Every structure is written in structure tokens, then in C-alpha cells.
C-alpha positions, 0 to 999 in steps of 0.5 A: 491481472490476477493473483494466480498470475502474478509473481507472488501468486506463482511463489505461493503455488509452489511454497503454500503459506510459509513465509515469503520475503516480498518488495513492496509499495505503498501509496499515499495519495493525497488531494489539494487539501492535504487528505489522503486516500484511504480504501477498505480492504475485502480480504481483513475488512480494515482501513489501509493505503493503496499497496501490493508488491512489485512484479518481476521486470516491474520498476518500483515506480511502475508497480506503484502505478500499478497498484494505485490502478488497479486498487482506485482506478485513479492516475497518479501525478509526480511521486514522491519516495518519502520513506522505507519500511523493513522492521520486521515487527511492522511489515510481517503479516499473516493474511485471513488464507494464512499465507504469511510475508515480510515486506520491505515497503517503499513508501511514497506520496503522489496527487491524484489527476483527478477522477473518482476512486473504483476498484478494477480489481475487487480488493477494495470495498470502499474510499475515503479521503481523510485527514491522515492526523485523524486515522486511528490505529485501530480498524486500519492495517497493522503494517500500513498504519505506521506508514501513515505516521512516517507520512506525518513525519515527513510531511513535517520534516521533510527527512526521509522516513527509514524504520 
């Protein structure tokens, strides 16, 4: 689906660049070696996680699977929700085109079911599986970096991450 056809795209056409409150999803794709998939974003050049916004009529799980399929061409195993990020100082973001959002992001982890990452929608310029503890904040999408840190805390403690 094109951005213009998406729910968020239709809202943008009506409100311009004004801030929107968005329900977002972020997925940490973790391989058997404990590495996570990161992707280089076309719009900012930063690294980030597979992520996006829910569509009307879609569940959180459906949004996660769709976003991962669109951005990485991967199918996922069982999703495990590990956190919720809603802190305005983290979740406010202005895209290069001026669009502003404040997102409430549901965070989940899932294993890939095989395959090689590839961009279906042109949002990703490259992919890497990396040790999540070695991901630096510099060069990583600002709102998504705290999600990586939350994943590491969750993996260590098993406690739901709420921030």
C-alpha cells in the first residue's frame, strides 16, 4: 500500500504537517544467535528497526506482520510483546518532509522464519543482523534507540518495559 493510500497518508492530506498522535509498532527480529535485524532508512539514512503505523481495521499483530513484510520481506514466528513506549520526549519525531508525529509504540520480539531480508516498499536501503548491545545511539533513529535498550532490559529481566 502506498503512503497516500494509508490511513496516516489520508490524515496527512487533511492536516498537512501538524502533529498527529499515532499508534505505532516496532519489531525486534531476533535470530537464533541473539542478533537483531536493523535496517537503514531511506528517508533519514539512519539505522532503525522494522516499524510503522497501524491501519484502520488492523490489529496490532497484523500491523507488525505487515510492516515487517513490507520493510524486510520476512515472515515472522510467534510475536512476543515486551514493551510500550509513549514518553513524549522519545516519541515525538519530525520526518525530513516536515511531518510531525507523537507515537504510542507497541514493542515486540519475533524470530524470522527464514529467508533473506529485502525491501518490498523501498523504505529500507540495507540490512544487518547485529548484537543489540553493540548498537550505538549515534546513527540510529532517535525514537527507536530506546526500544533497543528496552529489549535488552526485557531480555535480561523478563519484565514488561513501560516508558
